[in-house]
NUKOL-750917 format. One line per 3 residues: their letters; for each residue x, y negated, z of N, C-alpha, C, O. Coordinates in nm, 2 decimals. Example, Ala and Ser with C-alpha at 12.3 -4.5 7.8 and 13.67 -1.06 7.14 Angstrom:
BEGIN
as	1.32 0.57 0.78 1.23 0.45 0.78 1.32 0.33 0.78 1.42 0.33 0.85 | 1.28 0.22 0.71 1.37 0.11 0.71 1.29 0.00 0.79 1.34 -0.11 0.80
% end
This chain:
BEGIN
mdr	3.31 -3.99 2.55 3.27 -3.85 2.53 3.37 -3.76 2.60 3.34 -3.64 2.62 | 3.49 -3.81 2.64 3.59 -3.72 2.70 3.54 -3.68 2.84 3.60 -3.58 2.89 | 3.45 -3.75 2.90 3.39 -3.71 3.03 3.33 -3.57 3.01 3.32 -3.50 3.11
fgs	3.28 -3.53 2.89 3.21 -3.41 2.87 3.30 -3.30 2.81 3.26 -3.19 2.80 | 3.42 -3.33 2.79 3.52 -3.23 2.73 3.62 -3.30 2.64 3.59 -3.40 2.57 | 3.74 -3.24 2.64 3.84 -3.30 2.56 3.82 -3.27 2.41 3.75 -3.18 2.37
skl	3.90 -3.34 2.33 3.90 -3.31 2.19 3.95 -3.17 2.16 3.91 -3.10 2.06 | 4.04 -3.12 2.24 4.10 -2.99 2.22 3.99 -2.88 2.25 3.98 -2.78 2.18 | 3.90 -2.91 2.34 3.79 -2.82 2.36 3.70 -2.81 2.24 3.66 -2.70 2.20
rig	3.66 -2.93 2.19 3.58 -2.93 2.07 3.64 -2.86 1.95 3.58 -2.79 1.87 | 3.77 -2.89 1.93 3.84 -2.82 1.82 3.84 -2.67 1.84 3.82 -2.59 1.75 | 3.87 -2.63 1.96 3.87 -2.48 1.99 3.74 -2.42 1.97 3.73 -2.31 1.92
wvl	3.63 -2.49 2.01 3.49 -2.44 2.00 3.46 -2.42 1.85 3.41 -2.32 1.81 | 3.50 -2.52 1.77 3.48 -2.51 1.62 3.55 -2.39 1.56 3.50 -2.32 1.48 | 3.68 -2.37 1.60 3.76 -2.27 1.54 3.70 -2.13 1.58 3.70 -2.04 1.50
vcl	3.66 -2.11 1.71 3.60 -1.99 1.75 3.47 -1.96 1.67 3.45 -1.84 1.63 | 3.39 -2.06 1.66 3.26 -2.04 1.59 3.28 -2.00 1.44 3.21 -1.92 1.38 | 3.38 -2.07 1.38 3.42 -2.04 1.24 3.47 -1.90 1.23 3.45 -1.83 1.13
fvt	3.55 -1.85 1.32 3.60 -1.72 1.32 3.49 -1.61 1.33 3.49 -1.52 1.25 | 3.40 -1.64 1.42 3.28 -1.55 1.43 3.20 -1.55 1.31 3.15 -1.45 1.26 | 3.18 -1.67 1.24 3.11 -1.68 1.12 3.18 -1.59 1.01 3.11 -1.53 0.93
glv	3.31 -1.60 1.00 3.38 -1.52 0.90 3.36 -1.37 0.93 3.34 -1.29 0.83 | 3.36 -1.32 1.05 3.33 -1.18 1.08 3.19 -1.14 1.04 3.17 -1.04 0.98 | 3.09 -1.23 1.06 2.95 -1.20 1.03 2.94 -1.19 0.87 2.88 -1.10 0.82
vma	3.00 -1.28 0.80 2.99 -1.28 0.66 3.05 -1.16 0.60 3.00 -1.10 0.50 | 3.16 -1.11 0.65 3.23 -1.00 0.60 3.17 -0.86 0.64 3.18 -0.76 0.57 | 3.11 -0.86 0.76 3.07 -0.74 0.82 2.92 -0.70 0.81 2.89 -0.58 0.82
vrg	2.83 -0.80 0.80 2.69 -0.77 0.81 2.62 -0.80 0.67 2.65 -0.89 0.60 | 2.53 -0.71 0.64 2.45 -0.72 0.52 2.32 -0.65 0.54 2.31 -0.55 0.61 | 2.21 -0.71 0.49 2.08 -0.65 0.50 2.03 -0.59 0.36 2.06 -0.64 0.26
qqg	1.96 -0.48 0.37 1.91 -0.42 0.25 1.76 -0.38 0.28 1.72 -0.34 0.39 | 1.68 -0.40 0.18 1.54 -0.36 0.19 1.50 -0.29 0.06 1.49 -0.35 -0.05 | 1.46 -0.16 0.07 1.42 -0.09 -0.04 1.29 -0.01 -0.02 1.22 -0.04 0.07
egg	1.27 0.08 -0.11 1.14 0.16 -0.10 1.14 0.25 0.02 1.03 0.27 0.08 | 1.26 0.29 0.07 1.26 0.38 0.19 1.26 0.31 0.32 1.26 0.37 0.42 | 1.25 0.17 0.31 1.25 0.10 0.44 1.37 0.00 0.44 1.44 -0.01 0.34
sqi	1.38 -0.07 0.55 1.49 -0.17 0.56 1.60 -0.11 0.64 1.59 -0.02 0.72 | 1.72 -0.17 0.62 1.84 -0.13 0.70 1.94 -0.24 0.70 1.94 -0.33 0.61 | 2.02 -0.24 0.80 2.13 -0.33 0.82 2.26 -0.26 0.81 2.28 -0.16 0.88
lif	2.35 -0.31 0.73 2.49 -0.25 0.72 2.58 -0.34 0.80 2.60 -0.46 0.77 | 2.65 -0.27 0.90 2.74 -0.34 0.99 2.88 -0.26 0.97 2.89 -0.15 1.01 | 2.97 -0.33 0.91 3.10 -0.27 0.87 3.08 -0.14 0.80 3.15 -0.04 0.82
gta	2.98 -0.14 0.71 2.96 -0.02 0.62 2.87 0.08 0.69 2.83 0.18 0.62 | 2.84 0.07 0.82 2.75 0.16 0.89 2.61 0.12 0.88 2.57 0.01 0.91 | 2.52 0.21 0.83 2.38 0.17 0.81 2.30 0.19 0.94 2.31 0.29 1.01
vpl	2.23 0.09 0.97 2.13 0.09 1.09 1.99 0.08 1.03 1.95 -0.03 1.00 | 1.92 0.19 1.03 1.79 0.19 0.96 1.68 0.12 1.05 1.69 0.13 1.17 | 1.59 0.06 0.99 1.48 -0.01 1.05 1.35 0.06 1.02 1.24 0.01 1.07
gad	1.35 0.17 0.95 1.23 0.24 0.91 1.15 0.16 0.82 1.19 0.10 0.72 | 1.02 0.15 0.85 0.92 0.08 0.76 0.91 -0.07 0.80 0.83 -0.14 0.73 | 0.98 -0.11 0.90 0.97 -0.25 0.94 1.03 -0.34 0.84 1.12 -0.31 0.76
slr	0.97 -0.46 0.83 1.01 -0.56 0.73 1.14 -0.62 0.78 1.15 -0.66 0.90 | 1.24 -0.63 0.70 1.37 -0.68 0.74 1.35 -0.83 0.78 1.41 -0.88 0.87 | 1.27 -0.90 0.70 1.25 -1.05 0.73 1.19 -1.07 0.86 1.24 -1.15 0.94
sya	1.08 -1.00 0.89 1.01 -1.02 1.02 1.10 -0.98 1.14 1.10 -1.04 1.24 | 1.18 -0.87 1.12 1.27 -0.82 1.22 1.38 -0.92 1.25 1.40 -0.96 1.36 | 1.44 -0.97 1.14 1.55 -1.06 1.16 1.51 -1.20 1.21 1.57 -1.25 1.31
lgn	1.40 -1.25 1.16 1.35 -1.38 1.21 1.30 -1.38 1.35 1.32 -1.47 1.43 | 1.24 -1.27 1.38 1.19 -1.25 1.52 1.30 -1.25 1.62 1.28 -1.31 1.73 | 1.41 -1.19 1.59 1.52 -1.19 1.68 1.61 -1.32 1.68 1.65 -1.36 1.78
lqg	1.63 -1.37 1.56 1.71 -1.49 1.55 1.64 -1.61 1.61 1.71 -1.70 1.66 | 1.51 -1.62 1.60 1.44 -1.73 1.66 1.46 -1.74 1.81 1.50 -1.84 1.86 | 1.44 -1.62 1.88 1.47 -1.62 2.02 1.61 -1.65 2.06 1.64 -1.72 2.15
amy	1.71 -1.60 1.98 1.85 -1.62 2.01 1.88 -1.77 1.99 1.95 -1.83 2.07 | 1.83 -1.84 1.88 1.85 -1.98 1.86 1.79 -2.06 1.98 1.86 -2.15 2.03 | 1.67 -2.04 2.01 1.60 -2.11 2.12 1.68 -2.10 2.25 1.69 -2.20 2.32
wav	1.72 -1.98 2.28 1.79 -1.96 2.41 1.93 -2.02 2.40 1.97 -2.09 2.50 | 2.01 -2.00 2.30 2.14 -2.05 2.29 2.15 -2.20 2.29 2.23 -2.26 2.36 | 2.07 -2.27 2.20 2.08 -2.41 2.19 2.04 -2.48 2.32 2.12 -2.57 2.36
slv	1.94 -2.44 2.39 1.90 -2.50 2.51 2.00 -2.48 2.62 2.03 -2.58 2.70 | 2.06 -2.36 2.64 2.16 -2.34 2.74 2.29 -2.41 2.71 2.36 -2.46 2.81 | 2.33 -2.42 2.59 2.46 -2.49 2.55 2.44 -2.64 2.59 2.54 -2.70 2.65
ill	2.33 -2.70 2.56 2.31 -2.84 2.60 2.31 -2.86 2.75 2.37 -2.95 2.80 | 2.24 -2.77 2.82 2.23 -2.78 2.97 2.37 -2.76 3.03 2.41 -2.85 3.11 | 2.44 -2.65 3.00 2.56 -2.62 3.06 2.68 -2.72 3.02 2.77 -2.74 3.09
gaf	2.67 -2.77 2.89 2.77 -2.86 2.85 2.76 -3.00 2.90 2.86 -3.07 2.90 | 2.65 -3.04 2.96 2.63 -3.17 3.00 2.60 -3.19 3.15 2.62 -3.29 3.21 | 2.55 -3.08 3.22 2.50 -3.09 3.35 2.61 -3.14 3.45 2.59 -3.23 3.53
gpv	2.73 -3.07 3.45 2.83 -3.11 3.55 2.87 -3.25 3.54 2.87 -3.32 3.65 | 2.91 -3.31 3.43 2.95 -3.45 3.42 2.84 -3.54 3.46 2.86 -3.64 3.53 | 2.71 -3.52 3.41 2.60 -3.61 3.44 2.57 -3.60 3.59 2.54 -3.71 3.65
sqw	2.57 -3.49 3.65 2.53 -3.48 3.79 2.64 -3.55 3.88 2.60 -3.61 3.98 | 2.77 -3.54 3.84 2.87 -3.62 3.91 2.85 -3.77 3.89 2.87 -3.84 3.99 | 2.82 -3.81 3.77 2.80 -3.95 3.74 2.68 -4.01 3.82 2.69 -4.12 3.88
taa	2.57 -3.93 3.84 2.45 -3.98 3.91 2.47 -3.96 4.06 2.38 -4.00 4.13 | 2.58 -3.91 4.11 2.61 -3.90 4.25 2.69 -4.02 4.30 2.73 -4.02 4.42 | 2.71 -4.12 4.22 2.78 -4.24 4.25 2.72 -4.31 4.37 2.59 -4.31 4.39
aar	2.80 -4.39 4.45 2.74 -4.46 4.56 2.66 -4.58 4.52 2.56 -4.61 4.58 | 2.70 -4.65 4.42 2.63 -4.77 4.37 2.50 -4.73 4.29 2.51 -4.64 4.21 | 2.39 -4.79 4.32 2.26 -4.76 4.25 2.27 -4.79 4.10 2.22 -4.71 4.02
ger	2.33 -4.90 4.07 2.35 -4.93 3.93 2.43 -4.83 3.85 2.39 -4.80 3.74 | 2.53 -4.78 3.91 2.61 -4.67 3.85 2.53 -4.54 3.84 2.55 -4.47 3.74 | 2.45 -4.51 3.93 2.36 -4.39 3.92 2.27 -4.41 3.81 2.25 -4.31 3.73
fkg	2.20 -4.52 3.79 2.11 -4.54 3.68 2.19 -4.53 3.55 2.14 -4.47 3.45 | 2.31 -4.59 3.54 2.39 -4.58 3.42 2.42 -4.44 3.39 2.42 -4.39 3.28 | 2.46 -4.37 3.50 2.50 -4.23 3.48 2.38 -4.14 3.43 2.40 -4.05 3.35
ffv	2.26 -4.18 3.48 2.14 -4.10 3.44 2.10 -4.13 3.29 2.09 -4.03 3.22 | 2.09 -4.25 3.25 2.04 -4.28 3.12 2.16 -4.27 3.02 2.14 -4.20 2.92 | 2.27 -4.33 3.04 2.38 -4.32 2.94 2.44 -4.18 2.94 2.47 -4.13 2.84
gtg	2.46 -4.13 3.06 2.51 -4.00 3.07 2.43 -3.89 3.01 2.48 -3.80 2.94 | 2.30 -3.90 3.03 2.21 -3.80 2.97 2.21 -3.81 2.81 2.21 -3.71 2.74 | 2.22 -3.94 2.76 2.23 -3.96 2.62 2.36 -3.90 2.56 2.35 -3.83 2.46
lgf	2.47 -3.94 2.63 2.60 -3.89 2.58 2.61 -3.73 2.59 2.66 -3.67 2.51 | 2.55 -3.68 2.71 2.56 -3.54 2.73 2.48 -3.46 2.63 2.52 -3.36 2.58 | 2.36 -3.52 2.59 2.28 -3.46 2.49 2.35 -3.46 2.35 2.35 -3.36 2.28
ahg	2.41 -3.57 2.32 2.49 -3.58 2.19 2.60 -3.48 2.19 2.63 -3.41 2.09 | 2.67 -3.47 2.30 2.78 -3.37 2.31 2.72 -3.22 2.30 2.78 -3.14 2.22 | 2.61 -3.20 2.37 2.55 -3.07 2.36 2.49 -3.04 2.22 2.49 -2.93 2.17
lfl	2.44 -3.15 2.15 2.39 -3.13 2.01 2.51 -3.08 1.92 2.49 -2.99 1.84 | 2.62 -3.14 1.94 2.74 -3.10 1.86 2.78 -2.96 1.89 2.79 -2.88 1.79 | 2.79 -2.92 2.01 2.83 -2.79 2.05 2.73 -2.68 2.01 2.77 -2.58 1.96
sqv	2.60 -2.72 2.03 2.50 -2.62 1.99 2.49 -2.59 1.84 2.47 -2.48 1.80 | 2.50 -2.70 1.77 2.48 -2.68 1.62 2.60 -2.61 1.56 2.59 -2.53 1.47 | 2.72 -2.63 1.62 2.84 -2.56 1.58 2.82 -2.41 1.61 2.86 -2.32 1.54
alv	2.77 -2.39 1.73 2.75 -2.25 1.78 2.65 -2.17 1.69 2.65 -2.05 1.69 | 2.56 -2.25 1.62 2.46 -2.18 1.54 2.51 -2.15 1.40 2.44 -2.08 1.32 | 2.63 -2.19 1.36 2.68 -2.16 1.23 2.69 -2.01 1.21 2.65 -1.96 1.10
pvw	2.74 -1.93 1.31 2.73 -1.78 1.28 2.59 -1.73 1.27 2.57 -1.63 1.20 | 2.50 -1.79 1.34 2.36 -1.74 1.33 2.30 -1.77 1.19 2.23 -1.69 1.13 | 2.33 -1.89 1.14 2.28 -1.93 1.01 2.35 -1.83 0.90 2.28 -1.79 0.81
aln	2.48 -1.80 0.92 2.55 -1.71 0.83 2.48 -1.57 0.84 2.47 -1.51 0.74 | 2.45 -1.53 0.96 2.38 -1.40 0.98 2.25 -1.39 0.91 2.21 -1.30 0.84 | 2.17 -1.50 0.92 2.04 -1.51 0.85 2.06 -1.50 0.70 1.99 -1.43 0.63
wrl	2.16 -1.57 0.65 2.19 -1.57 0.50 2.23 -1.43 0.46 2.19 -1.39 0.35 | 2.31 -1.36 0.53 2.35 -1.23 0.49 2.24 -1.12 0.50 2.24 -1.03 0.42 | 2.15 -1.15 0.59 2.04 -1.05 0.61 1.93 -1.08 0.51 1.87 -0.99 0.45
lge	1.89 -1.21 0.49 1.77 -1.24 0.41 1.80 -1.31 0.28 1.71 -1.32 0.20 | 1.92 -1.37 0.27 1.95 -1.44 0.15 1.88 -1.58 0.14 1.88 -1.64 0.04 | 1.84 -1.63 0.26 1.77 -1.76 0.27 1.86 -1.85 0.35 1.92 -1.81 0.45
awp	1.87 -1.98 0.31 1.96 -2.07 0.37 1.90 -2.13 0.50 1.96 -2.12 0.61 | 1.78 -2.19 0.49 1.72 -2.26 0.60 1.57 -2.22 0.61 1.48 -2.30 0.58 | 1.54 -2.10 0.66 1.40 -2.07 0.69 1.33 -2.16 0.78 1.39 -2.20 0.88
pel	1.21 -2.21 0.76 1.14 -2.30 0.84 1.12 -2.25 0.99 1.12 -2.33 1.08 | 1.11 -2.12 1.00 1.09 -2.06 1.13 1.22 -2.09 1.22 1.20 -2.11 1.34 | 1.33 -2.08 1.16 1.46 -2.10 1.24 1.48 -2.25 1.26 1.53 -2.29 1.36
lra	1.45 -2.33 1.17 1.46 -2.48 1.19 1.37 -2.52 1.30 1.41 -2.60 1.38 | 1.25 -2.46 1.31 1.16 -2.50 1.42 1.21 -2.45 1.55 1.20 -2.52 1.65 | 1.27 -2.33 1.55 1.33 -2.28 1.68 1.45 -2.36 1.72 1.47 -2.39 1.84
dlh	1.53 -2.41 1.63 1.64 -2.50 1.66 1.59 -2.63 1.72 1.64 -2.68 1.82 | 1.49 -2.69 1.66 1.43 -2.81 1.71 1.37 -2.80 1.85 1.40 -2.88 1.94 | 1.30 -2.69 1.87 1.24 -2.67 2.00 1.35 -2.64 2.11 1.34 -2.68 2.22
gll	1.46 -2.57 2.06 1.57 -2.55 2.15 1.64 -2.68 2.19 1.68 -2.69 2.31 | 1.65 -2.77 2.10 1.71 -2.90 2.14 1.63 -2.98 2.24 1.68 -3.03 2.34 | 1.49 -2.98 2.22 1.41 -3.04 2.31 1.41 -2.97 2.45 1.40 -3.04 2.55
lgl	1.41 -2.84 2.45 1.41 -2.77 2.57 1.54 -2.80 2.65 1.54 -2.81 2.77 | 1.66 -2.80 2.58 1.78 -2.83 2.64 1.78 -2.97 2.71 1.83 -2.98 2.82 | 1.73 -3.07 2.64 1.72 -3.20 2.70 1.63 -3.20 2.82 1.66 -3.27 2.92
qml	1.51 -3.13 2.81 1.42 -3.13 2.92 1.48 -3.06 3.04 1.47 -3.10 3.15 | 1.55 -2.95 3.02 1.62 -2.88 3.13 1.73 -2.96 3.19 1.75 -2.96 3.31 | 1.80 -3.04 3.11 1.91 -3.13 3.16 1.85 -3.23 3.25 1.90 -3.26 3.36
lwa	1.74 -3.29 3.21 1.67 -3.39 3.29 1.63 -3.33 3.43 1.64 -3.39 3.53 | 1.57 -3.21 3.42 1.52 -3.15 3.54 1.64 -3.11 3.63 1.63 -3.13 3.76 | 1.75 -3.07 3.58 1.87 -3.03 3.65 1.93 -3.15 3.72 1.97 -3.14 3.84
vll	1.94 -3.26 3.65 1.99 -3.38 3.72 1.90 -3.43 3.82 1.94 -3.48 3.93 | 1.77 -3.43 3.80 1.67 -3.47 3.90 1.68 -3.38 4.03 1.69 -3.43 4.14 | 1.69 -3.25 4.01 1.70 -3.16 4.13 1.84 -3.18 4.20 1.85 -3.16 4.32
srl	1.94 -3.21 4.12 2.07 -3.23 4.18 2.07 -3.36 4.27 2.15 -3.36 4.37 | 1.98 -3.45 4.25 1.97 -3.57 4.34 1.89 -3.53 4.46 1.91 -3.59 4.57 | 1.80 -3.44 4.45 1.72 -3.40 4.56 1.80 -3.30 4.65 1.78 -3.29 4.77
lks	1.88 -3.22 4.59 1.96 -3.12 4.66 2.11 -3.16 4.65 2.19 -3.09 4.58 | 2.15 -3.27 4.72 2.28 -3.32 4.70 2.39 -3.23 4.74 2.50 -3.24 4.69 | 2.36 -3.14 4.83 2.47 -3.05 4.88 2.50 -2.93 4.80 2.60 -2.86 4.82
sag	2.42 -2.91 4.69 2.44 -2.79 4.61 2.40 -2.81 4.46 2.28 -2.80 4.43 | 2.49 -2.85 4.38 2.46 -2.87 4.24 2.43 -2.73 4.17 2.34 -2.73 4.08 | 2.49 -2.63 4.22 2.46 -2.49 4.16 2.32 -2.45 4.19 2.26 -2.39 4.10
lsl	2.27 -2.48 4.31 2.13 -2.44 4.34 2.03 -2.52 4.25 1.93 -2.46 4.21 | 2.06 -2.65 4.23 1.97 -2.72 4.14 1.97 -2.66 4.00 1.87 -2.67 3.93 | 2.08 -2.62 3.95 2.09 -2.55 3.82 2.01 -2.42 3.82 1.94 -2.39 3.73
llt	2.02 -2.35 3.93 1.94 -2.22 3.94 1.79 -2.25 3.94 1.72 -2.18 3.88 | 1.75 -2.35 4.02 1.61 -2.38 4.02 1.56 -2.43 3.89 1.44 -2.40 3.85 | 1.64 -2.50 3.81 1.60 -2.54 3.68 1.57 -2.42 3.59 1.48 -2.41 3.51
lll	1.66 -2.32 3.60 1.64 -2.19 3.52 1.52 -2.12 3.57 1.45 -2.06 3.49 | 1.49 -2.13 3.70 1.37 -2.06 3.75 1.24 -2.14 3.70 1.14 -2.08 3.67 | 1.25 -2.27 3.69 1.14 -2.35 3.64 1.11 -2.31 3.49 1.00 -2.31 3.45
rel	1.22 -2.28 3.42 1.21 -2.24 3.28 1.13 -2.12 3.27 1.06 -2.10 3.17 | 1.14 -2.03 3.37 1.06 -1.90 3.36 0.92 -1.92 3.42 0.83 -1.84 3.39 | 0.90 -2.02 3.50 0.77 -2.04 3.57 0.67 -2.09 3.47 0.55 -2.06 3.48
gpr	0.71 -2.18 3.37 0.62 -2.24 3.28 0.53 -2.14 3.21 0.41 -2.16 3.21 | 0.59 -2.04 3.14 0.50 -1.94 3.07 0.41 -1.87 3.16 0.30 -1.83 3.12 | 0.45 -1.84 3.28 0.36 -1.77 3.38 0.24 -1.85 3.41 0.13 -1.80 3.42
lsf	0.26 -1.98 3.43 0.15 -2.07 3.46 0.05 -2.09 3.35 -0.07 -2.12 3.37 | 0.10 -2.07 3.23 0.01 -2.08 3.11 -0.10 -1.98 3.11 -0.20 -2.01 3.05 | -0.09 -1.87 3.18 -0.19 -1.77 3.19 -0.32 -1.84 3.25 -0.43 -1.81 3.21
fld	-0.30 -1.92 3.35 -0.41 -1.98 3.42 -0.48 -2.09 3.34 -0.59 -2.13 3.36 | -0.41 -2.14 3.24 -0.47 -2.24 3.14 -0.58 -2.17 3.06 -0.68 -2.23 3.02 | -0.55 -2.04 3.03 -0.64 -1.97 2.94 -0.76 -1.90 3.02 -0.87 -1.89 2.97
fgq	-0.72 -1.86 3.14 -0.82 -1.78 3.22 -0.86 -1.85 3.36 -0.92 -1.79 3.44 | -0.81 -1.97 3.38 -0.84 -2.04 3.51 -0.98 -2.05 3.54 -1.03 -2.03 3.65 | -1.06 -2.10 3.44 -1.20 -2.12 3.46 -1.28 -1.99 3.48 -1.38 -1.98 3.55
dlg	-1.23 -1.88 3.42 -1.28 -1.75 3.44 -1.26 -1.70 3.59 -1.33 -1.62 3.64 | -1.15 -1.75 3.65 -1.12 -1.72 3.78 -1.18 -1.81 3.89 -1.16 -1.80 4.01 | -1.26 -1.90 3.84 -1.34 -1.99 3.93 -1.28 -2.13 3.95 -1.32 -2.20 4.03
wsa	-1.18 -2.16 3.87 -1.12 -2.29 3.87 -1.21 -2.39 3.80 -1.28 -2.36 3.71 | -1.21 -2.52 3.85 -1.29 -2.62 3.79 -1.21 -2.67 3.66 -1.09 -2.65 3.65 | -1.28 -2.74 3.58 -1.22 -2.80 3.46 -1.11 -2.90 3.50 -1.01 -2.91 3.43
gqv	-1.13 -2.98 3.61 -1.03 -3.07 3.65 -0.90 -3.01 3.70 -0.79 -3.05 3.67 | -0.91 -2.89 3.77 -0.80 -2.82 3.82 -0.72 -2.77 3.70 -0.59 -2.77 3.70 | -0.79 -2.72 3.60 -0.72 -2.66 3.48 -0.64 -2.78 3.41 -0.54 -2.76 3.36
kvl	-0.71 -2.90 3.41 -0.64 -3.01 3.34 -0.52 -3.05 3.41 -0.42 -3.08 3.35 | -0.52 -3.06 3.54 -0.40 -3.09 3.62 -0.29 -2.99 3.60 -0.18 -3.03 3.58 | -0.33 -2.86 3.60 -0.23 -2.76 3.57 -0.17 -2.77 3.43 -0.05 -2.75 3.41
dvi	-0.25 -2.81 3.34 -0.20 -2.84 3.20 -0.10 -2.94 3.20 0.00 -2.93 3.13 | -0.12 -3.05 3.27 -0.02 -3.16 3.28 0.11 -3.11 3.34 0.22 -3.14 3.30 | 0.10 -3.03 3.45 0.22 -2.97 3.52 0.30 -2.88 3.42 0.42 -2.88 3.42
vrl	0.22 -2.79 3.35 0.29 -2.70 3.26 0.37 -2.78 3.15 0.47 -2.74 3.11 | 0.31 -2.89 3.10 0.38 -2.97 3.00 0.50 -3.04 3.05 0.59 -3.07 2.97 | 0.50 -3.06 3.18 0.62 -3.12 3.24 0.74 -3.02 3.25 0.85 -3.06 3.25
lpm	0.70 -2.89 3.27 0.80 -2.79 3.30 0.87 -2.74 3.17 0.80 -2.74 3.06 | 0.99 -2.70 3.17 1.06 -2.63 3.06 0.99 -2.50 3.04 0.95 -2.43 3.13 | 0.99 -2.45 2.91 0.93 -2.32 2.88 1.03 -2.23 2.82 1.10 -2.26 2.73
aql	1.04 -2.11 2.89 1.14 -2.01 2.84 1.09 -1.94 2.71 1.18 -1.89 2.64 | 0.96 -1.95 2.68 0.91 -1.88 2.57 0.90 -1.98 2.45 0.85 -2.09 2.47 | 0.95 -1.94 2.33 0.94 -2.03 2.22 0.79 -2.06 2.19 0.72 -1.96 2.16
psd	0.75 -2.18 2.18 0.61 -2.22 2.15 0.57 -2.16 2.01 0.64 -2.17 1.92 | 0.45 -2.11 2.01 0.40 -2.06 1.88 0.33 -2.17 1.80 0.31 -2.15 1.68 | 0.29 -2.28 1.86 0.23 -2.39 1.79 0.33 -2.47 1.72 0.45 -2.48 1.76
pfs	0.30 -2.53 1.61 0.39 -2.63 1.54 0.43 -2.74 1.63 0.36 -2.77 1.73 | 0.55 -2.80 1.60 0.60 -2.91 1.68 0.50 -3.03 1.67 0.46 -3.06 1.57 | 0.48 -3.08 1.79 0.39 -3.20 1.80 0.46 -3.31 1.87 0.49 -3.29 1.99
pla	0.48 -3.43 1.81 0.54 -3.54 1.88 0.46 -3.59 2.00 0.51 -3.66 2.09 | 0.32 -3.56 2.00 0.24 -3.60 2.11 0.27 -3.54 2.24 0.23 -3.59 2.34 | 0.34 -3.43 2.23 0.38 -3.36 2.36 0.50 -3.42 2.43 0.53 -3.39 2.54
lpl	0.58 -3.50 2.35 0.70 -3.56 2.41 0.68 -3.65 2.53 0.76 -3.65 2.62 | 0.58 -3.74 2.53 0.56 -3.82 2.65 0.56 -3.75 2.78 0.61 -3.80 2.88 | 0.50 -3.63 2.78 0.50 -3.55 2.91 0.63 -3.46 2.92 0.69 -3.46 3.03
sig	0.66 -3.39 2.82 0.77 -3.29 2.83 0.90 -3.36 2.85 0.99 -3.31 2.92 | 0.93 -3.47 2.78 1.05 -3.55 2.80 1.04 -3.67 2.88 1.12 -3.70 2.97 | 0.93 -3.75 2.86 0.91 -3.87 2.93 0.88 -3.85 3.08 0.92 -3.93 3.16
gpl	0.81 -3.74 3.11 0.78 -3.71 3.25 0.90 -3.69 3.34 0.92 -3.76 3.43 | 0.99 -3.59 3.30 1.12 -3.57 3.37 1.21 -3.69 3.37 1.28 -3.72 3.47 | 1.20 -3.77 3.26 1.28 -3.89 3.26 1.24 -4.00 3.36 1.32 -4.06 3.43
vlg	1.11 -4.02 3.38 1.06 -4.11 3.48 1.09 -4.06 3.62 1.13 -4.13 3.71 | 1.06 -3.93 3.64 1.09 -3.87 3.77 1.24 -3.88 3.81 1.28 -3.90 3.92 | 1.32 -3.85 3.71 1.47 -3.86 3.73 1.51 -4.00 3.76 1.59 -4.02 3.85
ala	1.45 -4.10 3.70 1.48 -4.24 3.73 1.44 -4.28 3.87 1.51 -4.35 3.94 | 1.33 -4.23 3.91 1.28 -4.25 4.05 1.38 -4.19 4.15 1.41 -4.24 4.26 | 1.43 -4.07 4.11 1.53 -4.00 4.20 1.66 -4.08 4.22 1.73 -4.06 4.32
mll	1.69 -4.16 4.12 1.81 -4.24 4.13 1.80 -4.35 4.24 1.90 -4.40 4.28 | 1.68 -4.38 4.28 1.66 -4.48 4.39 1.69 -4.42 4.52 1.70 -4.49 4.62 | 1.70 -4.29 4.53 1.73 -4.23 4.66 1.87 -4.27 4.70 1.96 -4.28 4.62
pag	1.89 -4.29 4.83 2.03 -4.33 4.88 2.13 -4.22 4.85 2.10 -4.10 4.85 | 2.25 -4.27 4.82 2.36 -4.17 4.79 2.39 -4.10 4.91 2.39 -4.14 5.03 | 2.43 -3.97 4.89 2.47 -3.88 5.00 2.59 -3.81 4.96 2.62 -3.78 4.85
nrs	2.67 -3.77 5.06 2.79 -3.69 5.03 2.76 -3.55 5.01 2.68 -3.49 5.09 | 2.82 -3.49 4.91 2.80 -3.35 4.88 2.89 -3.27 4.98 3.00 -3.32 5.01 | 2.84 -3.16 5.02 2.92 -3.07 5.11 3.04 -3.02 5.04 3.03 -2.99 4.92
r	3.15 -3.01 5.11 3.27 -2.96 5.05 3.29 -2.81 5.07 3.38 -2.75 5.03
% end
């Protein structure tokens, strides 16, 4: 695991997150009364009017969790895994892809869940609930998105050997492309597309990472395409001959 960061890094990460958690617990509180909802930040009231505090808080925390968890996993593991998969020996590249992705995801899992401690504390201070199912679902989807983005980033880094940064950028762009293509799944046939074309597009969309938190409940049936697809494509990319990265 030291390939992905030293023990000092992990200890420092935990201490910073615990410090932020302490600030949240001391500084933030939610109130909901007859006059509407409000948030107290260091004693300063931020009114929400007639909006429900629960819907307001969960709506924002869901997006924050989904975004933070996926990016922590991607950024925490991409560099070491991409270097491992750039090895000259084919066997070492395969080892770097499968073992490195697994270890990188485990490392990102630790970092992301520690980073969520302040978010869980904020949820508790605002709503008085420990583990709302909406946030648990956002956390789970964020973990899957982070793994999916990591697989795509490593795959693209093998195709774009001269620029690891560009492969990371393209991965983030694919993350934004997925929700845009979803429009054609709903209205493709109205635009003159055949049912077969819409089906092919549906497969492509399931392969791509999605920037938008899915509204549907989690379904294990989606994993063969969303995770298995990039995993197979990445394994095929490891067959490409090794090339020197530009200095």
